[in-house]
N, C-alpha and C positions, 0 to 999 in steps of 0.2 A: 434391665438385663441388656447386653449388649447386643444378642443375639435378634432383638423382637426392637420394633416390628419388623416384618420377613418378607421376603417378595410379593407373598401371597395371603397374610394374615395383618391385617392394620389395628388388630388390639393392642392394649396396651398390658404391659403387667399388671395380671391378677384379674383381669376381666373374662377368663376362662375359669369354670367351676373345676373343680378335682375331675367330675364325672361328664363327659360330652357324648351326648349322643349324636350319630351322622346317619343321616340318609342321604340318597345320591342325590335328591332332587333340592336345590333351591327355596322352591314355594313349598315342599313339605315341611322344610324347617321351619317357616315362618307360619304354615298352619299349627305346628305343634308348640310352636311359642304362644300364637294366638288361642288357643283353644286347652292349653295344658299350666301354663305358666303364668305366675303373676309376678307385676310388677317386673316386664321381662323387658329391656333393652337392646339396640341393634350394636353389636361392638365389634363386626365386620362385615366389609360388604363390599372389597376388593374382587374385581371380575364378577360382580352380582352372586358370590358366593355366598351367602346371608348366613352369620352368626348370632345367637342371642345366647342371653343369660339371664334368669329369673330364678323363682324359686315354686319348688312343688310340695306342696304341703308341707311346708317350711322349708324343705332341703332344698341348698343352692345347685341349682343344673344349667350346662348350658346345650346350646344344638347347635350344630351348624353342619351344611352339606359338604359332601368330600365330590362332589362331581362324580362321572361315569368312568369305572373301570379302574384296573389298579395302578395305574401310573398315577392318576389324579388323588385317588386314596394314600398314595404311598408319600405324595407331597405333603397334602393337608395334614394325616396321622403322625407324619415323623415330627412337621413342626410342632405339632399341641404338645406330642408324649415329651419330646428333646428341648424345646424351647420353652413353651407355657406354663409345664412341671402337670400337664395334665395326667393323673395314675391310672383313668377307664375310660376307653371310649367302647361304646356298645353301638354297632351299626343296626341301622332298622333301614329295611326296603322292600323290595320286591325281588322274587325268584322264580324261576322256572321249572316246573317241578318234572320228574324224571322217574320215581318210583311208581310202582300201581299202586301202594299205599297213600299216596300225595295228590290231594285236590284241590282246587282253587278255594283261596282262602284259608287254608291250615297256615298253621303257624310253624317253622321249622327253624331250628337252631342247631348252629353247623359247631360240632363237637369238633372236627378236623375239617381240612381243605384240600384237596385234590386241584393241581392246579398244571394248566399248559405255560403260564407267564413264564415269562424269562425275569422276573422280580427276584427271585431266589439267588441269581447267576452272582450277584454282590457279595453274596454269604459262601459262596463256594459251590453253588448247587445248579445243576442243569436240567431242572424241572424235576426232580426225582426227590420230590420232599412234600410233607402233608404236616404243615402249621397246625396246632392247636390251639384250642380259646383258653380262655383262664376258665380253669374248674369253678373257681369262689363263685364267679357270677355265673357260669351255666348252674349250678346249683342253685342257686339265688331266684334266677330267672324262672326255673322249673316251679319253685315251690310258689315265687308269685303267679306263675300263669294257673296252678292247681287254684288259687285263691278267689282267682276269678272266673273258675268254672271251665277254665282252657287247657284243653290237653296238648304240648305240643310234640312234635315229631321231631327226635334226637338226634343225630349222626352225620355220616359224611357228607359235605355239600362240594362241590365243582365251581371254582373262581376261573373263570375262562377270559380269556383276551378277547375274545372272538364271539361276535353276535350272530349275526349271520353264519353258522358253521357249515362250511363241506364238508368237515372230515369224517363223519356218521359217529363219533365218538360216543352219541348220547345211548348209545344200544349197549356197548362194553359199561361204561358206567352204571348204569342200569344193574348190571348182571352182578357189577362189583358193590352193590347196595348202597351208590350215590342216591340221595332222596332227593337235589336239585340244581339245580345251576345259578349265578349268577357273576356280578364279577370287578367286584371289591376285596372279598376277604382275605385274600393270599396277602397283598401288600400289607395289609392292617395286622394280621396274625404275626409276622415274620417283623414289622417293625416293634410291635409289643414285646416281641419274646428279645428284640436285640436291644431296647430300651429297659428291660425287666419291668415292664408296667404290663396292662388287664385288659384283654378285647375281647368281644362275643359279637357274634355276628344272630341277629333275629330278623326271621324274612319270613313275610307271606308270598303266598303262593298265590301268581299273579294270571298264570297261563302256566300248560300243561304241554310239553314239547309232544308227547305221544297221543292225545287224548284230543286235542285241539284246543279244550277250555280254555277262555281269555276273558280277562277285565278290561274296560275302559282306563284311558290315561286320566280321566278325572276321579273314576273311581279307586284307581291306584294313589292317587293324591292326598284323596280326601276319607277314604274310607277304613283304611287301616288302621283303625284306633288302638284296637287288641293289645299290638304288639309295643305299640308307643306306651300303654298304661304299663306293661311287664316292665318294657327299660326304665320308663322313671320311678317304677317302684325300688327298682334295685339301684338306683343312681346314687 
């Protein structure tokens, strides 16, 4: 294929599976490969963004990091959808709780995504949009969660370009029923919509904006296994 390798991915044609799990952290990508995949091989390590392809319960699955933020997710998901013929991208990562009903280690699935990102401007929107996930993937993920005894929280999330946010918008979002905030899903959902592909975000709550609950970086990297298992089951 003429467009591969890309400036950001050096994998060869056919080296990615139909479904790619995308954590933000390259170390989490390696953790998933080492702990869940059989016969995995490293297919990308450009800029240290590790991508692996292996099998899970006989199914061929890939996992590759997205990096932090909508711009980084925008690059990697675009290239996977449009150049590597990937059909499904499932973001698995951490998120900050907003809702009073959300607690540390809860699993949240983003049905739709509020955003303050400018990513949608290329499609003619100046931030006034809330892209949605693939209902097919969401439905399968909820069923897979139920089988392992997990009750996920499903609803709108916030995908922000700002981590240290001085705007004070979290209170407004809480009043609108937004469950949690993260930094990658808006670009992922928009790229999926444009490419006619499927996307879903499954996040584990690592901290809470209002209660101050939080987990360590090591705990975030190595202990969020339930969301990984759910994503792998629907891959």
